[in-house]
N, C-alpha and C positions, 0 to 999 in steps of 0.2 A: 437098200435106204430108197422109201419112197421120194420119186420128183414129182414138185409142186410143176403144173407148167405155167408158161409166165401167161399164160390166155386163164389160165382160173384166178390167179392174184389178184388180174384188171378186173373181171369177172366180179369178185369180192369189193376193190374198192371203187367199182364204178355205183354199189345202192348207196354207196356214202357220203357223194358230196355232186350236186348236180353241174357245176364246172367242169368238172372229169369229163362230164359229155360232150362239151364244147372244146377239147383239147387238139381234137381231130384237126379243127378248122386255123387252127394257131402252129401247129408242130408236123413235120414233113419226115420219110425219111432221110437220114442225114445227118439231123440235126443236131446241135449242141445246147444241151438244157442242162438251167443247174436249179434245185429244190435246195429251197435255203429256212430250213426247220423242217427238217424230213421228217420227224418222228421213226414209226413204223417201216414209212414205205409206199402211204399211201397212192401218194402224187408219185413217185421215183418210179414203180411196175410201171404207167399208164402211160406215164412220158418214152420208155424204155421201149414197149412193145410200138410206141408209133415213133420214137427215129430208128427202131430196127437197130443191128447188127452195126449195122454204116456210120452209125449215129453213136454219143456220148449222152449219158445223164451222170453227172456229178452231185451226190446227194451230201448235204453237211450235217450232221445232229451233234449237240454236243456232249447230250446225255448218255451215261454210258450204258447203260440197259435198251432204252431205245434202239439202243447205234447197233447191238449189240446182237437184236432181232432182224433191223434192218440189211446188214451185216450179211446174218445166217441164211436171211431170204436172197438174198443175193446170189448168194454159192449154190442153194438147194435150184435156183429158177436158173443158173451157169450165165447168169446174166454177165459175162466179160464184159459188155462196153457201160457197165453201171462200174462207176468207181465213187466209193463211199468213206467219208472222213469225218472221223469224232471230235470236230472242232465245229464254233463259231463264226458265225461270219458278222462285220461290224466296220465302222471307219478307218480301222486301220491295226496293222497287226499287234497280238502280247499276247500278256496272259490278262485273262480278265476274271470274276469275282460272280457267279452266277449263285443265285438264290433259288432254291427248290420247296414250292410249297408243301404243306403237308393236311392232306383233308382226312380225319378219323384216324389218324397215325397210321397213313399212307400216302407217297409220294403221289404229287401230281403232277406229273409229266407235264401235261397238255400245258399247264400255266409256269412252267421254269421261266424266268429271264434276268438277263445280264443285268449289274446291280451300275454301269457306267452311265451314267446323267440318271437318273434315279430321283424322282423327286417325292415322290412317297412309298418309303421300305416300309415293305410286308416283313411278317415270320418264313422261315423258312430255313432250310440245309442250306450253309452256304461251301459252295463249291469254289475250285478255279479253271477255269477252262483254257485252251489253248483259242486265240481267234486271231482271225486271218482277213485281209477286204478282200471283194471282189475282183478288183481292180490286181492286186498284187496271186490270186490264184489265176486270173484269164494269163497273164502274162507268164509266170512260172510253169504253167504248164502249157503254154503252146496253144493257146487255139486261137485258131481261126478265126474265130465268129460268136459270137451266141445269140443264140436266137430266142431265148424264150426262158424266164423267171420266175419259180414260185416263189412266194417271201411269207414266210407264218413264223413270226418273230417272239409275238407278245407286246406290241408297242414299242418294238425297237425298228421298223421299218425303214424309217427315212432315214438313221445313222449308218444303216446296213446299204440303202442304197447312195448314201454323200460316199462309202468307200467301192462304189464301182459307177462312178460317174463317169470315166474313160470309156469302160465298157460301153455304157448306155450311149453314150452321145456317139460312138462310133458306129455299136452295131444297130441300133433301134431295137432290142429283144421288145416280146411281148412281156409284160408284167404282170403276172395274179399275185395281188398284194392282198392280205387280213388288215381292214383297217375299222378296228373298232375302238370309238370311245373311250373304254372303258379302261384298255389296255394303255393306250395312248397319254392317259390323262396321269400314269403313273412315270412317265416321263415328263411332263409338261407337256405335253405335243397334243395338236384336234387334228380331226382330220384334213381340215385346210392343211396344213402346214405340210403331210404325207403329199393329197392330192395334187395342191397348185402348180408346185415348182415343175410337176412332168406335166400336167396341161400347156405350162407354160413352157414345155420344148416340144410342143406340137402332136403329141401323144392327145386320142379321146378317150374317155371312161366309159368301160359298159359293165351290165350286170347277165346274167345269165339267169333269163325270164321265158317260160314258158318253150323250154327249146330251144332258145334264140341265143342270139348275142344280143343285145340290144342296151342302143349307147344313153349314158344317164350323164346330167350336171351336176349330181349331186351326191354326199353320203348317208344315209339315213341309218336308224337305228335298228331300220326291221332284215338287214344282210349285215353279211359282213368279208364278201370276197368280191373283189374289184377288177376288172381285166384293164389296163395301159396299154394300147395301142395304136399305131399308125398305118396299118397293114387291113384292118378289117373294114369290109366296103359296106 
């Protein structure tokens, strides 16, 4: 069997999102990271390279097809320090309904979203998926610390962070969040509902611009990914 190297996976993913190139300022060998809404592993394998075999990456993807690709890639890369879980994360543990939209007769995995708290339901296939909270995962897996989390869950970001408040307060991980009004509106949320509680906790907000993390005070419609950190100078 042809083995795809970790370096090859990372080289491919780096061409997709500029924020990936800034991860090296946030993540070091031996760190522990969470990739929430991992999809096919674009962030998972970049983080895996940075934390190395002494670190850990815990990746969560509720949809079966992307998860199978993620897990297959992990096996091919022999990335034993990556732990994949076929589940969503949210404010509490349980099972929830997830809506998988279809476009032109095909599933749009990138727009799948949990129905809990949904204000504007859309059309799609309804699936039932397991859901865990960040705090539950960190406690049951006995993670000594968490350095970094990436959360991309189509407007459900605030609910995910609610389920990890103890972890966030205790370890102050860097948080890379997708914040888009079009997705947040499905839950009756705004960008301020996501950003302001974190800023109130002492986090600073950054965007990736011209090869650097640059501080910003507002969320705009021109970009979707925002870093919250209190460790960048």
